[in-house]
C-alpha positions as CSV (number, residue, x, y, z in Angstrom):
1,M,4.2,3.8,28.3
2,L,5.1,3.5,31.9
3,N,3.6,6.5,34.4
4,L,4.5,7.4,38.3
5,A,1.1,5.5,39.2
6,S,2.7,2.5,38.4
7,S,4.5,0.1,40.3
8,H,6.2,-1.4,37.5
9,W,7.6,2.5,36.7
10,L,9.1,3.0,40.4
11,F,11.1,-0.3,40.0
12,A,12.0,0.7,36.8
13,F,13.2,3.7,37.8
14,T,14.7,2.9,41.2
15,L,17.3,0.2,39.2
16,G,17.6,2.5,36.5
17,L,18.8,4.8,39.5
18,L,21.1,2.1,41.1
19,L,23.0,1.4,37.9
20,E,23.5,5.3,37.2
21,L,24.7,5.7,40.5
22,C,26.8,3.2,41.5
23,L,28.3,1.8,37.7
24,G,27.9,5.0,35.9
25,E,27.7,4.2,31.7
26,P,28.9,1.6,30.5
27,K,32.8,1.6,30.1
28,R,32.6,-0.6,27.0
29,F,29.9,-1.2,24.4
30,H,27.8,2.1,24.8
31,P,24.7,2.2,22.5
32,L,25.6,5.9,22.1
33,V,29.1,4.8,20.3
34,G,27.0,2.9,17.5
35,F,24.6,5.4,17.3
36,G,27.3,8.0,16.6
37,W,28.7,5.9,14.1
38,L,25.8,5.1,12.2
39,A,25.0,9.2,12.6
40,S,27.8,10.0,11.0
41,W,27.4,7.3,7.9
42,L,23.9,8.8,7.7
43,E,25.0,12.5,7.4
44,R,28.0,11.8,4.9
45,R,25.6,9.8,2.6
46,F,22.2,12.2,3.1
47,N,23.7,15.6,3.5
48,L,23.9,17.2,-0.6
49,A,25.4,20.7,0.5
50,K,28.5,20.4,2.1
51,D,28.6,24.1,2.1
52,Q,25.9,26.4,3.0
53,Q,24.3,27.1,-0.5
54,T,23.0,30.2,-2.0
55,N,20.6,27.8,-4.0
56,S,17.1,28.1,-2.0
57,R,15.7,25.1,-3.3
58,L,19.0,22.8,-2.7
59,N,18.9,23.9,0.9
60,Q,14.8,23.3,1.6
61,F,15.7,19.9,0.0
62,N,18.5,19.5,2.7
63,I,16.2,20.3,5.7
64,F,14.3,17.4,4.1
65,C,17.1,14.6,3.9
66,G,18.2,16.2,7.2
67,A,14.5,15.6,8.8
68,V,14.5,12.1,6.6
69,A,17.7,11.0,8.3
70,W,16.4,12.4,11.7
71,L,13.3,10.0,11.7
72,L,14.9,7.1,10.4
73,L,17.7,7.2,13.4
74,I,15.1,8.3,16.0
75,G,12.1,5.5,14.6
76,S,14.3,2.7,14.2
77,S,15.9,3.1,17.7
78,L,12.7,3.4,19.4
79,A,11.4,0.0,17.1
80,A,14.6,-1.8,18.7
81,F,13.5,-0.6,22.0
82,A,10.2,-1.6,21.4
83,L,11.7,-5.5,20.4
84,L,13.8,-5.2,23.6
85,K,10.6,-3.9,25.7
86,N,8.2,-6.7,24.7
87,F,10.7,-9.4,25.7
88,T,11.9,-7.8,28.9
89,G,9.2,-5.4,30.5
90,W,9.9,-3.1,32.9
91,W,13.5,-3.8,33.1
92,A,14.1,-2.6,30.0
93,D,12.7,1.0,30.8
94,A,15.4,0.8,34.1
95,L,18.1,-0.3,31.1
96,A,16.9,3.3,29.0
97,L,17.5,5.0,32.0
98,W,20.9,4.1,33.1
99,F,21.9,4.5,29.2
100,A,20.1,8.0,29.2
101,L,21.4,9.1,32.7
102,G,24.9,10.8,32.6
103,A,24.9,12.4,36.8
104,R,27.8,10.4,37.4
105,S,29.9,10.6,34.2
106,L,29.3,14.4,34.4
107,F,30.5,15.0,37.7
108,E,33.8,12.7,37.6
109,H,34.4,14.7,34.1
110,V,33.9,18.4,35.9
111,H,36.1,16.9,38.9
112,A,38.6,16.2,36.8
113,I,39.1,19.5,35.4
114,A,38.5,20.9,38.8
115,R,41.1,19.4,40.3
116,P,44.4,19.5,38.3
117,L,42.7,23.8,37.8
118,S,43.3,23.8,42.2
119,L,46.9,22.6,41.2
120,G,47.5,25.0,39.2
121,D,48.3,22.2,36.0
122,L,46.6,24.3,33.6
123,A,47.6,22.3,30.5
124,A,45.8,18.9,32.3
125,A,42.9,21.1,32.9
126,R,42.3,22.5,29.4
127,L,42.7,18.6,28.0
128,A,40.1,17.5,30.6
129,V,37.6,20.4,29.5
130,S,38.1,19.8,25.9
131,R,36.2,16.5,25.9
132,I,33.3,18.2,27.4
133,V,32.7,21.4,25.5
134,S,33.3,22.3,21.8
135,R,34.9,25.3,21.5
136,D,38.9,26.2,21.3
137,C,40.2,25.3,24.9
138,S,44.1,25.4,23.5
139,Q,44.5,28.9,24.5
140,L,42.0,29.0,27.6
141,N,43.3,30.9,30.8
142,E,42.7,29.7,34.4
143,T,39.2,31.7,34.3
144,G,38.2,30.8,30.5
145,V,38.5,27.1,32.0
146,A,36.6,27.5,34.7
147,K,34.0,29.5,33.1
148,A,34.1,26.4,29.9
149,G,33.5,23.8,33.0
150,L,30.9,25.5,35.0
151,E,29.0,26.5,32.0
152,S,29.0,22.9,31.0
153,T,28.1,21.7,34.3
154,L,25.0,24.1,34.3
155,E,23.8,23.1,30.7
156,N,25.0,19.3,30.5
157,G,22.7,19.0,33.8
158,A,19.8,20.0,32.2
159,D,20.1,18.2,29.1
160,A,22.1,14.9,30.1
161,V,20.2,14.6,33.9
162,F,17.2,16.5,34.6
163,A,15.4,16.6,30.9
164,S,16.2,12.7,31.4
165,L,14.1,12.3,34.1
166,F,11.3,14.6,32.8
167,F,11.1,12.5,30.0
168,F,11.4,8.6,32.1
169,A,8.9,10.4,34.0
170,L,6.3,10.8,31.3
171,F,6.9,8.5,29.2
172,G,9.3,5.4,30.9
173,G,11.8,4.4,28.7
174,Y,10.5,5.5,25.0
175,G,10.1,9.3,26.7
176,V,13.8,9.1,28.2
177,L,15.5,7.4,25.3
178,L,13.7,9.5,22.6
179,H,14.8,12.6,24.4
180,R,18.8,11.5,24.6
181,L,18.8,10.0,21.6
182,A,17.3,13.4,19.8
183,N,19.8,15.3,22.4
184,T,23.0,13.6,20.7
185,L,21.6,14.0,16.8
186,D,21.4,18.2,18.0
187,A,25.4,17.7,19.5
188,M,26.1,15.7,15.9
189,W,24.3,18.4,13.1
190,G,22.8,21.2,14.9
191,Y,26.2,23.2,14.4
192,K,25.5,26.7,12.7
193,T,28.3,25.3,10.0
194,S,28.5,26.1,6.6
195,R,28.5,21.8,5.8
196,L,25.5,21.4,9.3
197,F,23.4,24.9,9.0
198,H,20.9,23.4,6.7
199,F,21.0,19.7,7.2
200,G,20.9,19.7,11.4
201,R,17.9,22.3,11.7
202,I,15.5,19.9,12.5
203,A,17.8,18.0,15.0
204,A,18.5,21.7,16.4
205,R,14.5,22.8,16.2
206,A,13.5,18.8,17.9
207,D,16.0,19.7,20.5
208,D,14.9,23.1,21.2
209,V,11.2,21.8,21.5
210,L,11.4,18.6,23.4
211,N,13.6,20.8,26.1
212,F,11.6,23.7,26.6
213,I,10.2,22.5,29.6
214,P,12.7,20.4,31.3
215,A,14.9,23.6,30.8
216,R,13.0,26.2,33.2
217,L,12.6,23.5,35.7
218,T,16.0,22.9,35.7
219,A,16.9,27.0,36.3
220,L,13.8,27.2,38.3
221,S,15.5,24.6,40.8
222,Y,19.0,25.9,40.3
223,A,17.3,29.4,41.5
224,L,15.6,27.6,44.5
225,L,18.7,26.1,45.6
226,G,21.0,28.6,45.0
227,H,21.0,32.5,45.5
228,S,17.4,32.5,44.9
229,R,17.2,36.8,44.0
230,S,20.1,36.9,41.5
231,A,19.2,33.4,39.8
232,F,15.9,35.0,39.2
233,S,16.9,38.8,38.1
234,C,19.5,37.0,35.8
235,W,17.4,34.5,34.3
236,Q,14.5,37.3,33.4
237,S,17.4,39.8,32.1
238,Q,19.8,37.9,30.8
239,A,18.7,34.9,29.1
240,P,16.6,35.9,26.5
241,L,19.8,37.5,24.8
242,W,21.4,34.2,25.0
243,D,21.9,32.4,21.3
244,S,19.9,29.0,22.7
245,P,16.4,29.3,24.1
246,N,17.5,26.9,26.4
247,A,21.1,26.8,27.3
248,G,20.0,30.3,28.2
249,P,17.2,30.2,31.2
250,V,19.4,27.4,32.7
251,M,23.0,29.2,32.5
252,A,21.5,32.5,33.7
253,S,19.9,31.3,36.4
254,G,23.0,28.9,37.5
255,A,25.2,31.6,37.1
256,G,22.6,34.1,38.9
257,A,22.2,31.1,41.9
258,L,26.3,31.0,42.4
259,Q,26.6,34.5,41.9
260,V,29.7,34.2,39.3
261,C,30.0,35.6,35.9
262,L,29.8,33.2,32.7
263,G,29.2,33.9,28.9
264,G,31.9,36.3,27.4
265,E,34.2,35.6,24.5
266,A,34.5,31.6,23.4
267,I,35.7,30.3,20.1
268,Y,34.0,27.7,18.4
269,H,35.5,26.2,15.0
270,G,38.0,28.5,14.8
271,E,35.5,31.9,15.5
272,L,35.6,34.4,17.7
273,H,31.7,34.2,19.2
274,Q,31.1,37.7,21.6
275,R,28.7,35.8,24.0
276,T,26.4,37.6,26.3
277,E,28.0,37.8,30.0
278,L,25.7,35.8,32.3
279,G,25.0,36.1,36.0
280,I,26.4,38.4,39.0
281,G,29.5,38.6,40.5
282,P,33.4,37.8,39.8
283,A,35.0,34.9,37.0
284,P,34.6,31.5,38.5
285,N,37.7,29.4,39.7
286,A,38.1,25.9,40.6
287,H,36.1,26.2,43.7
288,D,33.1,27.6,42.0
289,L,33.7,24.8,39.7
290,Q,33.2,22.4,42.7
291,R,29.8,24.7,44.1
292,G,28.5,24.0,39.9
293,I,28.8,20.6,41.1
294,V,27.2,20.3,44.3
295,L,24.2,22.8,43.1
296,V,23.7,19.8,40.2
297,Q,23.5,17.2,43.0
298,K,21.2,19.4,45.3
299,T,19.5,19.5,42.0
300,L,19.4,16.0,41.2
301,A,18.5,15.2,45.0
302,L,15.6,17.3,45.2
303,W,13.9,15.8,41.6
304,I,15.0,12.3,42.9
305,A,12.4,12.8,45.7
306,L,9.6,14.8,44.4
307,L,9.7,12.0,41.9
308,F,10.3,9.0,44.6
309,G,7.1,11.0,46.2
310,G,5.0,11.2,43.7
311,A,5.4,7.5,42.7
312,L,4.5,6.7,45.9
313,W,1.3,8.8,46.5
314,M,-0.2,7.7,43.5
315,L,0.0,4.0,43.9
């Protein structure tokens, strides 16, 4: 385990950040591709109830099967990392941070939405936003595309960037790897569809637990770096109404910080969902997408400065 008082932590943190900010995520042979393939394979074999059942015993057993599959994937991955770390030392922690952080990738994806949207190319903007959200994007208008892109920017900032930094600060490579893989399994298994409602329950709950503190630290950061009064007000009044305990504070605070309105209607897996409206002010546009990126970048700069400062002070 690494910690802030370790010079090896500082070396690993610096190298991991440099790899992420200069290279972004690996273009080929990304470990998450193999992990995702294995997760899909295990789900097909461990998920006994392909549709939501009325048989409570079968449902309970399917929750157990999902828990076993989750433990197998996470446990084997951490064991493989421990073997790598045994040979490479703190270099493995740097690689784990590079593997887990998604800052540059997030910025690139959101810029790919904002550029065509600002030029009036709605088809290209829809295609770009469909790559980072799970909702149906085929009928989105310009406002819908901007909303989807900005919601993803704020939420993925918390999940793919700041939660990774939080767990790396506490537990080094083991922590950041645990969070990244758990978050991936939630993204694959955590949907409330008939197929995954019970099997993916443990994956969803584990992600909720792991992200509870990082999400609120992210929401606090958004509030401090944006329109603070609006952010805190929206966080307090709107976040409890959102269906996700962690996305609610992040998105409500972020929308208030930017003084735009998010949430509302969205289509997921063919079903129309009426979601709570978050934030205050007008609906977002392409310019607000760019403002969202700037808010996440400011937050990233703040977190890096605090972690570096804390590490240097504790050495």
